[in-house]
N, C-alpha and C positions, 0 to 999 in steps of 0.2 A: 797640657793640650785639651783645648776644650773641644768635644765634638758636635756640639752645637752652634757652632761659631760661624758656620760659612756663612758667604751672603745670600746664597738660596732659602737660608734660616731666617736670618736678620731681614731681607722681603717679605718672608712669610708673617714675621711676628710684627711686622709695620702694617703689614693689611689686616691683619686679626685686630690689630689695636684702632686700624680707620674703622673695621667694623663695630668694634665698640663704641667709638666715636659716634658713628652714624646712625648708632642704634639709640643712643641719648639724644641724640639731634631730632631726630624722627620723632621718638615720644614727646618730646618737647613741642613740636610743631602741633601733633594728634592732642596733647594737653591745651593746647592754647586755640584752637580752633575758632569759638567764641570769642575771643579776646579782643577787643577793639583796637585798632591800628596794629596787631601783630603781624610782621613780617616773618614769612617761613623761612627756615634756612637748611642749607645742604652741604653732604661733605664730599670734597674733591680729592681722590688718592689715587686711583686707578689708572686717569689719564695724566696725573702728575710722574706716574712711575712709570708709566708706557713713555713717556717723552723724556726721562732721563734715561730709561736702557735703550733708546734708539740712538740718543747722541753719545754712546759710551764707544771708545774707539778702541779696538782691540791693540793694548800692550803688552809688553812684557813686564813683570811684577817681580822684584826681588822678596825673598821671603827673609824677615829678621826674625831671630832668635833671641837676642838681645835689646833691651830699651835703648842701647848706646850706638846700635848698627844704625847704617844710613839708611834713609829710604829710596828705592829704587822704584820707579814709576809712580802710578796713582799712588797715594797713601791710601786711599779707602773708596770703597765704590758708595756713594752718598745715596741714599734712599732718603727720598723726599718725606717732610713730616705732611699729615692730612690737613688739609684747611677747610675751616668751616667758613660757607660764604653764606652770606644772607642777600635776599632778593625782594629789594626795596622797590623795585619798578615795577610791579603788577599789583594788582587788589580784585580781588572775586565778591567780595561783599558791600553793602553801603556803609560799613563800619570799616572799611579800607583794610582789611584782613585777608591775607592771599592765600590762605590756607585751603587746599582743597582734601577732603577727608580721605575722597576715593582712592585720589594718588597715592596720598600719603600710609595708606594701608597696603596699595599695591608696592610702594618701596619698602615698605617695614618687610614683608614677605619676601621680597627680592634680597633685602639685606638678610635673613634669618638665612636663606640659601647659601649664598656666598659666605656667609659665618661658616656655617656647616662643612662647605667642602674645604674652606680653611683649614680647619680643624682636623679634617678628614686624611687633608693631605698631610699635614704636619704630623700625624699620627703614622702613616705610610711609612715616611723618611725616616722617623725614630725607629720603625720597626726594621725597617733594611739596616741600618746602621745596627740596631742590635743582632741582627741575625749576619752580617756582615763581621762582626766579633766577635761571634760566640763560635763561629764553624772554623 
């Protein structure tokens, strides 16, 4: 039995992965601020996860203890993958680049806060599981 295998942990893991990808994408945008014809990218995850969670119907789900058991109800709660989206429609400079350094720096700070809160939540959940097991 894996303690950290619940849907909550899977969603949190996907959110942390999305924050890591967003960090790379924003850093790439900042690095290419002066590159002619460069188009900025962004990462979409939270809205996709929210849409997925809103569309879930509460159903009964059977527990399988053996791989040969039949699956009763939905087999798995699907967690969407983060998507990198490139903005090809705008341009800010004469060189057709669309990176706004001030906007990118604020997105970078926001992403850092989001990542820190995800890690804090993960640590809290692990601590609560450890407390429940040790008592």
